[in-house]
N, C-alpha and C positions, 0 to 999 in steps of 0.2 A: 419305575417302578418295578415292581415285585409281587409276583404271586404266590403265596404259598398256599395247597390245594391240598384236600385230603386228610387233615391235621385232626387231633384230638386238642380243640382248643378250650384253654382255661381262661377264664378271668375273673379271681379274686373279690375284686369289688361288687358283681353281682353273683357271685354263685355261679355261674354258667358252666357248664361241662358236656361238650359235646364235639361232634363233629363239623366242620364250619372251615368253608374257604376263608383266606385273609389277603385284602389286596395293601398294598402299599404306596403311598404318591409324597414322595420327598419326604419330609421328617416327620406323616403320621399318618394314622391308622385312618384308611380309605373306605375301605366296604369291609362286612364281614357276613359272609354270604352263610346261610345256617339251614337252608332245606333246600331237597332237591331242586326243584324250580328256579333257587338260586342257584346253584351250582352248574346248572346249565347256562347261565351266564359266562362262568367261569370260563367256559370253554368260547367265548363271542372274547372273553377279553386277554386269552392268553398270549395269541398275536400279537398283541399292543406289548405285553411285559417284557421289560429290560433282560429280567431273571424269573426260571418259572422253581418252586424247588418243591419238590413231593415229598409230602411231609407224612404219608400213610405209614402208620405204624410209631408216629411219632407223639410227642405232645408238645403243642405250642401255646406258651406261657408267655406275661410280659417278661420284661428283664428282670433279672433278679439285680437288689439293692441291699448294698452293706453298708451299717452304719457304724461300722470298725473295723477300720485296717490302719496300719501301720505300711506308709510306704519309704520311711527312713530319708525322706528326702525335703528339704536340706540336710546334710551334715555324715549322713551315716551311709551316704550310695553304695559302698563295699558290700554292705548286706542287701538291698533292696533301692529303686528309685521309681518316680515317678512312673516314667514309660515301662519298667518290665511290671511292675505291681501293676499298672492299668492292661500288661500283656496276658498275666494272670489271670486276672480279673474275667477278660473275655474270654480267655478260655474255658472258665467254669463258670460261663452262663452270665456274669453281671455286669450289667450296664450301667448302674450307678455306685458309684460309692465314697463315702467318705473318710478322709483322712483323720488320725489323730493329731495333737499337736506335740506330742513331746519327739520333736527334731530338734537338731542341732544347729543354728540355735530356733529357741521353743516358738513355737507361734503365737506367738503375744505381740506381735506388733502389725498391723498394715501393711507393711513392706513384705515380712517373711510368707502375710498370707498371702499378698497378690502375685507373690514367686510360685506358690504353689498351684494357685488356681491357675496362673499361665501355662506353666508346664502341663497341668491337667487337660488344659484346652487343646492341646496336640498329641491327646494319645488314640484320640476316637470312642469312648466312653466318657461320660462326664466324671469327672474327678472334681469332686469338693471336699472342704475341711472344715473341721472345729477348730476355732481359735480357745486358746487358753483363756481358763478363768481365771487365774493368779500369773502378775507378771513372774515369767521365770521359773513358773511351778513350786513358786517361794511359799504360797499357802495365807498369806498375809494381806496383799495390796492387790485390788482386782485391777484387771486390766481395762482399758478402753473398750467395752464391750459395746455401746453404742456406735464408735467409729469403726469397728469390726463388724460388726451387723451389715454398716451400712458399705464394706468393703468385700461382704459376701460370702460371710462366715455361715456357714450352715447351721452351726448350735456352739456350746461352750463344755470345755472338760480338758484337765489337766489329768487324761489316762495315765497308768501308770505309776501317777501319788497322789495317793488317799488325800482328801483334804481333811484335818484334823481340828482342827478351829469351830465349833460349832457356831459360831456369832456373825464368823467368817460365810459361812455356808447358808445360814439362814440371808446374809446382804447378797451374795453368789445368787442365791435362789429369785431373790425379792427383783434384781435386777433384769435376770432373764425372764421373768414372769412378765415384769413391764414391756420387756423388748419384745416378746411371745416368741424366744426360741426355746431348745428345750438346753438343757444342762444335764451332760451324763457324767458318771459318779463311779469312781473306782472303789469299792466297798473294802478296804483289808487294813485294819488296825494295827500299825508296828507293834504298839503295847504290848500286844498276846503272841506274835511272831520269832521267833528265832531262826528257823532258815525258812526261807521262801521258797514255792515253788513246788513242794511236796506235804502232802496231807499231814498232819497230826495225826498219830493212828497205827493200825497193825505195822501199814508197811515202813513207817517213821522209825517204829521198835526195831524192825528188824533190819533197820540200816544203819540204826547207835544214833540219830540224829533227832530232834523234838519235832523240828518240822512247823509247817502254818495250820491252829486247829480253824475248826468251821468257826468258833466263835469271833475271829476279827474279824469276818464278813459279815455276823449276824448281828453283831454291834452295831455296828456301823448302819448296817441296811435299816434297822430298827430306828436308829437315830433320824436316818434322812430320811427315811419314809413319813415320820410325824412332821420334818420340816417343810416337807413338800404340802402334807394336809394343811399346814398351817399357812401358807406362803402360795399356797395356787400353781405354781410353778410346774413345767413338766419336764420331769425327772426320768430320765434313762438310768435305770439299776444295772450297772456293764456285766456283764459277763458272770451270771448269778449260776454257784456252784454249789450251796448248800440247802439242803431242802428245807430248814425251821426259817431261811432267807426265802424261799419260795413263799411261805406261809405268812409271813409278813408283809411280802407286798400283796398279797391276796388280802390279809387283813386292811390293808391302806386302801386299796382299791374299793373296798366294800364298805369304806368312811367316807368314801368321795374322794380321795387322792389323784390328782392326775399324774401316777406314776406305772411307769412302763417299766417293762423288765426284758433283757434279752441274755440268749443261753448260746454255747458255741457246741459243734458240732462234737468238738470234742470231749465235751462236758456231758454230753446225754449219750455219746457212744462210747468211750472208757471210764473204768475206775481208775485207785491207786494202785491197784495190783502191776499197770504197766508201765507205771516205773522200773520194777524191779526188771521186765524183760524189755523195756526201750531206754535208762536211762535216762538221761539229758532231753533225750527227744519227747518224751514223756513228761517235762520239768514245766510249768505253766502256774503265772498268776492270776487269778486264786487256782490251786492246785486241782487235778481230778481227786474226788472223794471217794464215797465208801457207794456199795450196790444199793443200798437204801439212796443215800443221797439222789445217785442218777434215774431211778424208780421216781423219787418226787420230782426232778426237774422233767420227769416226761407227761407225769401228771399234771403238771404244770402248764406243760404245753397243750397238751390236751383239753383242758378248761379254760385256756384262755388268760388265765394267771402270767404268763411269760408268751408278749406280745411278739416278737422277733427272733431269728436267728440268725446270729452275725458271728464271722470268722474270729475276729482280734488277731488277722493274718499278722506274723509277728516273725519276720527271715529274720535268720542271722549265721553268720561265716557257719562252716563246716570247723572251724579250726577251736572259734568259740565254745560250741556245743561239744567239743571232744573234753573240753576243760574236766576234771572231777566235779561230782554231782553238786555240789555244794557250790561251787564257783563257778560253773556255766548258768548261762542266762537264760531266764525264762521264757517260754512263746513258741509256738510254732506257726509256720505257714498254713493256710488253711484254703484259699481262694477255690482253689481247683478240685476238693476234694467235699467242699459244703456240700451243694449239690446231691452228690451220689449219697452221701453221707445220711441226708435226710432221706432219701427214698431209700436205703438198705435198712437205715434201723428205724425210722419213723412211719412210710408207708407203708413198706413191705411185712413188717409187726402185726399191722392195725390199729398202729396209735394216731395216724393225723391220715385224712384222705390227702391224693393230691391236691384238692383244692384248698384245703387248709395249711398245707406245708408251704404252698405259693402265697400266701394270706403271710405268715412268717416271715418268707422271703421276701416277698416285693411289696403288698399293698400296705402293711401296717408300719414297716421302715417308712415308704411313702408320707404316710398320715402324719407321723411323728413328727418328721421335718420338712411338711409341710411342700413336698415335692408336687409336682404334675407328672407322675410315674405310676410303674404298680400297677396297671389297668389293662386289660385287654377291648378294648371298645372301638366304635367308629368315633373318631376325633383323638383320641389318645397319641401320645407320641409313640413314633415308630422304633420303640425299644422291645425287643422280644428275643426271646430263646427258643430253640427247638431241641430237645433232646430225644433220647431212646429210653426209655422208663427201664425197657426189661436188659438191655446188654449188659453183659458183663465183662469190666475190665480188670486190669489190675494195675494198681498205683506206681509208677514209678520214674515219668519223666516229666518235667515241672518248665512252665515258662516263666520262672520267678529266678530270681538268682541264687535265691537259697533251695536248701533241699532238706529243713529241721521238720521232718514230717513222720510220727510216729506209724504213718497208716502207709508208709512204704511196702511192697508188698503184699496189701491187702488187695483182696478180689472185693470188689463194690458193685455196685448196680445201679445203670443208670448214667448216659455217658450224653455227652453234652454236643452237639451236631452242627448247631453254626447260631451262632449269639449276631445280632442285629441292633446295630444304634443309631438314631436318629435317620434311619431308612437304610444305612449302609452297612454291609456284610462284614463285622470287624474280627470273625473271627468262622473260619471254617475249618470241620475236621478233614484231615486228608489223610 
């Protein structure tokens, strides 16, 4: 049993935000003591505990849930593997992550899916995985989605590759809806892109390249929002980056579509100017866009159009990122900086409350994927994060194998102190 006492406890499901003591027994939250009379009971319980954590001055919240990570396993484990990715997640406060299917081989068979899930069980956190929508990401033939669901797939995605055939997208959404699992879409139409990873705009002009215009994203988001409305599928618009795309998701929601949207910390924090300062470390798909796009992403978070914050944790080797800008791969790591960026850029600047941030980082992701987590209440799983929202720290060391982050050297607020998963401490700040 673990007693967590004197902390600021947040439950995004109920909206509770107050000082309370939390008792964990085995893999469940046993008691939450919310008033002075109950706190007196904590003193009685304290001697019975295996561990007592004094969380005075800290925040106690549900373990974070990331619906969009790349652990590169199988096939690309020189970048990351399931165990190092899970260690990075635990250090960042995440107790549940959902891996993407663009491994080598793709997660398009039951056998590959089972490998990921079995390795995930060895890590100490909950490592889930989406399966591919199309066989070998070919975009034309559905995987056996029913068999993949039976084997434990959390959802379906060809993330990294857009689905270009609208008839195939409709077919895939209909099957996902029948199976009651979400389908997540990478929205970049290659017809409009000359160089990926860099926004088409003033910065690309300075660099003498064309880049990737927001139109590439907007055109596919508009199409897929309408197909979602027609099919009733639960559709996740992944790593949204364009202000126009936010407006289209808002419209689709108002029409009754079951459309969700996720945004990354780098997209609500940085703009295309970061490419001039950080080079390939600020190259990602979709690219960082304009200051106005960033403002509209934050507005989307504030009004609920954007439901989730997801890292799109995308590790690459230092050698790969050292290539010239147009040849270097897109993507950055994000698990170990996500919470601090949310606190620094959204909570401290008055855009979201801490309850709302936890809603975007735990409760809403769990709702979309039908997971039993993301809430802090009696009887819920003992998956928690304890952090000091006021502590300032400098980004410099990672549990991930990779270091491809434009935030190295940045001073952020909000430091994870403990991550607890299944009632066991899986990360403790040293």
